[in-house]
C-alpha positions in Angstrom: 81.5 118.6 102.8 78.6 116.3 103.9 78.9 112.5 104.0 76.5 112.2 101.1 78.6 114.6 99.0 81.8 112.7 99.9 80.3 109.4 98.9 79.1 110.9 95.6 82.5 112.4 95.0 84.3 109.1 95.7 81.9 107.3 93.4 82.7 109.8 90.6 86.4 109.3 91.2 86.1 105.5 91.1 84.0 105.7 87.9 86.5 108.1 86.2 89.8 106.5 87.3 89.1 102.9 88.5 89.7 101.0 85.2 92.9 102.9 84.5 94.2 102.3 88.1 93.3 98.6 87.8 95.3 98.3 84.6 98.3 100.0 86.3 98.1 97.6 89.3 97.8 94.6 87.0 101.0 95.6 85.1 102.8 95.3 88.4 101.3 92.3 90.1 100.1 90.3 87.1 97.0 89.0 89.0 93.5 90.4 88.6 92.3 89.7 92.1 95.4 91.2 93.7 95.2 94.2 91.4 91.5 94.7 92.4 92.5 94.5 96.1 95.3 97.1 95.6 93.0 99.5 93.8 90.3 99.0 96.5 92.8 99.7 99.2 93.9 102.9 97.4 90.4 104.2 97.1 89.7 103.4 100.8 93.0 105.2 101.8 92.1 108.1 99.6 88.6 108.4 101.1 90.0 108.3 104.6 92.7 110.8 104.0 91.6 112.9 101.0 92.4 116.1 102.9 96.1 115.2 102.4 95.7 115.6 98.7 96.9 119.2 98.0 96.4 119.3 94.3 100.1 119.7 93.4 99.5 117.1 90.7 96.4 115.9 89.0 94.2 113.5 91.0 94.9 110.7 88.5 98.7 111.1 89.0 98.2 111.2 92.7 96.1 108.0 92.7 98.5 106.2 90.2 101.4 107.0 92.6 99.4 105.4 95.4 98.7 102.3 93.3 102.3 102.0 92.3 103.4 102.2 96.0 100.9 99.6 97.1 101.9 97.4 94.2 105.6 97.6 95.3 104.6 96.9 98.9 102.7 93.8 97.7 105.6 92.6 95.6 107.9 92.9 98.6 105.5 91.2 101.0 106.0 87.8 102.6 102.7 86.6 101.0 104.0 87.2 97.5 107.4 85.6 98.3 105.6 82.5 99.5 103.6 82.3 96.3 106.8 82.8 94.2 108.6 80.1 96.2 105.7 77.7 95.6 105.6 78.4 91.9 109.4 78.0 91.5 109.4 74.8 93.4 106.4 73.1 91.8 106.4 74.8 88.4 102.7 75.5 88.9 101.1 78.9 88.6 98.9 80.0 91.5 95.5 81.3 90.3 93.3 82.7 92.9 90.1 80.6 92.3 87.8 79.0 94.8 89.1 75.6 93.9 92.7 76.8 94.5 91.7 78.2 97.9 90.4 74.8 98.9 93.7 73.1 98.0 95.9 75.8 99.5 95.8 74.4 103.0 96.9 70.9 101.9 99.6 72.3 99.6 100.9 74.5 102.4 101.1 71.4 104.7 102.8 69.5 101.9 105.3 72.3 101.5 106.1 72.5 105.2 106.5 68.7 105.4 108.8 68.7 102.4 110.8 71.7 103.8 111.4 69.8 107.1 112.8 66.8 105.2 115.7 69.0 104.0 119.0 69.1 105.9 119.4 72.1 108.1 121.8 74.0 105.8 119.2 74.0 103.0 116.2 74.6 105.2 117.7 77.6 107.0 118.6 79.5 103.7 115.0 78.9 102.4 113.4 80.1 105.6 115.7 83.1 105.9 115.3 84.1 102.2 111.6 83.5 101.7 110.0 83.8 105.1 112.3 86.3 106.8 112.9 88.2 103.6 116.6 88.5 104.0 118.9 89.1 101.1 121.7 86.6 100.2 124.2 89.2 101.5 122.4 89.4 104.9 122.1 85.6 105.1 125.9 85.3 104.4 126.7 87.7 107.2 124.4 85.9 109.6 125.8 82.5 108.8 129.3 83.7 108.4 129.9 82.1 105.0 130.5 83.5 101.5 127.5 84.9 99.6 128.2 82.5 96.7 127.8 79.6 99.1 124.3 81.0 100.1 123.3 81.3 96.5 124.4 77.7 95.8 122.6 76.5 98.9 119.4 78.3 97.8 119.6 76.8 94.3 120.2 73.2 95.7 117.5 73.7 98.3 114.9 74.7 95.7 115.8 71.7 93.6 115.7 69.3 96.5 112.4 70.7 97.7 110.9 70.5 94.2 111.9 66.8 93.9 110.4 66.0 97.3 107.2 67.7 96.4 107.0 65.8 93.1 107.7 62.5 94.9 105.0 63.4 97.4 102.5 64.0 94.6 103.4 60.7 92.9 102.8 58.9 96.2 99.4 60.6 96.6 98.4 59.6 93.1 99.6 56.0 93.6 97.5 55.7 96.8 94.5 57.2 95.2 94.6 54.8 92.3 94.8 51.7 94.6 
């Protein structure tokens, strides 16, 4: 097949299946921008490796399976876990808007500063759980303590971190109003 035919073929596939795949991705990740990225990645991967499609299932089924796998990969990713941690701690939802992107850097710095104010036993469980993506069982083995202790430390660490971030925000507001 010539390059022009391949591009026309892909355009047809995108037109036929794109909206459906976007809805499937959104059902998993609950974010339009992330769902669009996932679907775009799937179409790129399909374009690059379309010879691997053997036709055992319908093309739609094949593409949906790719979207589901990419969505699962995203949900297991460190980026998603950082977003979830921030949302749990601050109670704020992260919407991917230009304004939000501008604030992201300062919020990340704020989170890191607040994280380092915690005692080591709380800091280490947060880092191992959210950034190293370890389970509570793995953390318990690593730190040689019961899993229930790890879960308790995680709960207390989240609460302390949330309080420190709220305190930090109040300080910022107080300084801005002066």
